[in-house]
C-alpha positions in Angstrom: 6.8 -1.9 31.5 8.6 1.3 29.4 6.3 3.8 28.6 5.1 4.2 24.8 5.4 7.1 22.9 1.9 8.6 21.6 3.6 8.0 18.0 4.7 4.7 18.4 0.7 4.4 19.7 -0.6 5.9 17.0 1.6 3.9 14.7 0.3 0.2 16.9 -3.2 1.2 16.2 -2.8 1.7 12.5 -1.2 -1.9 12.2 -4.0 -3.1 14.1 -6.8 -1.1 12.2 -5.2 -2.9 9.3 -5.5 -6.4 10.4 -9.1 -6.2 12.1 -10.2 -4.3 8.2 -8.7 -7.4 6.9 -10.1 -10.3 9.4 -13.3 -8.5 9.8 -14.2 -6.0 7.5 -14.3 -2.0 7.7 -18.0 -2.2 9.1 -17.3 -4.6 12.1 -13.7 -3.1 12.6 -15.0 -0.7 15.4 -12.6 1.2 17.9 -13.5 -1.4 20.5 -11.6 -4.5 19.2 -9.1 -2.5 17.3 -8.0 -1.1 20.8 -8.0 -4.9 21.3 -6.2 -5.8 18.7 -3.4 -3.3 20.0 -4.2 -4.5 23.5 -4.6 -1.0 24.7 -7.1 0.8 26.5 -9.9 2.3 24.7 -9.7 5.5 25.9 -5.9 5.6 24.7 -7.1 5.2 20.9 -9.3 7.8 21.1 -6.6 10.3 22.6 -4.7 9.6 19.5 -7.6 9.6 17.1 -10.8 12.1 17.1 -12.8 9.6 15.5 -13.1 6.1 13.3 -13.1 8.2 10.4 -9.4 9.8 11.3 -8.1 6.5 11.8 -9.1 4.9 8.8 -7.5 7.9 7.2 -4.3 6.9 8.8 -4.8 3.6 7.8 -5.5 4.7 4.0 -2.0 6.5 4.4 -0.2 3.7 5.5 -0.8 1.4 3.1 -0.4 4.2 0.4 1.6 7.0 1.1 3.8 5.7 3.6 4.1 2.4 2.3 7.5 2.8 0.7 9.2 4.0 3.1 8.6 0.4 5.3 10.0 -2.0 2.4 13.7 -2.3 2.1 16.0 -0.2 0.2 16.3 -1.2 -3.8 20.2 -2.1 -4.2 22.4 -0.5 -6.7 20.0 2.4 -7.6 22.3 3.6 -10.6 21.7 0.5 -12.6 19.1 1.6 -14.3 14.9 2.2 -14.6 14.4 -1.3 -15.6 16.6 -2.8 -12.9 14.7 -0.6 -9.9 11.5 -1.4 -11.8 12.1 -5.2 -11.1 13.9 -5.3 -7.8 10.6 -2.6 -6.5 8.4 -5.1 -7.9 9.6 -7.6 -6.5 10.6 -5.9 -2.7 6.8 -4.6 -3.0 5.6 -8.8 -3.6 8.0 -9.9 -1.0 6.1 -7.5 1.6 3.0 -8.7 0.4 3.7 -12.6 0.7 5.1 -11.8 4.4 2.2 -9.3 5.3 -1.0 -10.8 3.1 -3.5 -8.9 5.3 -2.4 -5.7 3.7 -3.5 -6.1 0.2 -7.2 -7.8 2.0 -7.1 -4.5 4.3 -6.6 -2.2 0.7 -9.5 -4.1 -0.8 -11.6 -3.8 1.7 -11.0 0.2 1.9 -11.5 0.7 -1.8 -14.6 -1.4 -1.7 -16.3 0.8 1.4 -17.0 3.1 -1.2 -19.8 0.7 -1.8 -21.0 0.0 1.0 -21.6 3.7 2.3 -24.8 5.9 1.8 -24.7 8.2 -0.8 -23.6 11.3 2.0 -20.4 9.5 2.4 -19.5 9.0 -1.2 -17.4 11.8 -1.5 -15.4 11.4 1.5 -15.1 7.3 0.6 -14.3 8.4 -3.3 -11.6 10.9 -1.9 -10.0 8.6 0.5 -9.8 6.0 -2.2 -8.0 8.5 -4.5 -5.8 9.9 -2.2 -4.6 6.2 -1.6 -4.4 6.0 -5.4 -2.3 9.4 -5.5 0.0 7.7 -2.9 1.1 4.7 -4.6 1.4 6.5 -8.1 3.4 9.5 -6.6 5.9 7.3 -4.6 6.6 5.3 -7.4 6.6 7.8 -10.2 9.5 9.6 -7.7 11.1 6.2 -7.3 11.5 5.8 -11.3 12.2 9.1 -11.8 15.2 9.0 -9.1 16.4 5.9 -10.9 16.6 7.1 -13.9 18.3 10.4 -13.5 20.6 8.4 -11.1 21.8 6.7 -14.1 21.7 9.5 -16.5 18.7 7.9 -18.5 15.8 10.4 -19.9 13.0 10.2 -17.9 10.3 8.3 -19.8 7.3 10.2 -21.6 5.0 7.6 -20.8 6.1 6.9 -17.0 2.8 7.7 -15.9 1.4 5.4 -17.8 4.0 2.5 -16.7 3.1 3.3 -13.5 -0.3 2.8 -13.3 0.0 -0.2 -15.3 2.9 -1.0 -12.9 0.4 -0.9 -9.9 -2.6 -2.1 -12.0 -0.8 -5.4 -12.2 0.6 -6.1 -8.8 -2.7 -5.4 -8.0 -3.6 -8.0 -10.0 -1.4 -10.4 -9.4 -2.1 -10.0 -6.1 -5.7 -10.9 -6.4 -4.7 -14.1 -7.9 -2.3 -15.0 -5.4 -5.0 -14.4 -2.7 -8.0 -16.3 -4.5 -5.7 -19.2 -5.4 -1.4 -19.1 -4.2 1.2 -20.2 -5.7 4.6 -18.5 -5.1 6.6 -19.8 -8.1 3.8 -18.8 -10.1 2.9 -15.3 -8.3 6.7 -14.4 -8.3 7.4 -15.1 -11.8 4.2 -12.6 -12.7 5.5 -10.2 -10.6 9.1 -10.3 -12.7 7.7 -10.5 -16.2 5.1 -7.8 -15.3 8.1 -5.3 -14.5 10.4 -6.6 -17.6 7.5 -6.4 -20.0 6.8 -2.6 -18.3 10.5 -2.1 -18.7 10.0 -2.6 -22.3 7.8 0.0 -23.5 9.1 2.6 -21.5 9.0 5.4 -24.3 12.4 7.3 -24.4 
């Protein structure tokens, strides 16, 4: 049997944790269940992560800061910001459709703040903020690069538009999870990107 590197093992535990959280919730996602999902010894998980909180932090990063790196590249990067906004929205959507458990896990993690005691509130709030910071910063960087590559000015309201972009994707995802309709949802994602492109303040 081929030996699995520590880096690959950590990544598999993170992906497994995301699946268990989606299926059973954060509280039920024990390290033992996560190890079973990863088909790995529990001792191996504790070798990779000091505790469940450290593992959860990596799940946050996987679903926010590192999320864009797992997406296919945006084609025609010199086509302008509006083009890249729509292409990015659709590649996020394609990923969501293929891996709906990631969106469910995201919701579960964000709601965790309301399910911990007062002592756990600061850490839970900080983790939620780090997740949104990851989305906002990586998305703004992508949009800024797209504008500059096309010789366009960076819009003055880019942060607001980026926040609405993320909020819109979240909302459409929630609607789709509750009432799946592939054509309608993809159409809404396209409409979201085109609508936001129309309000960019140059």
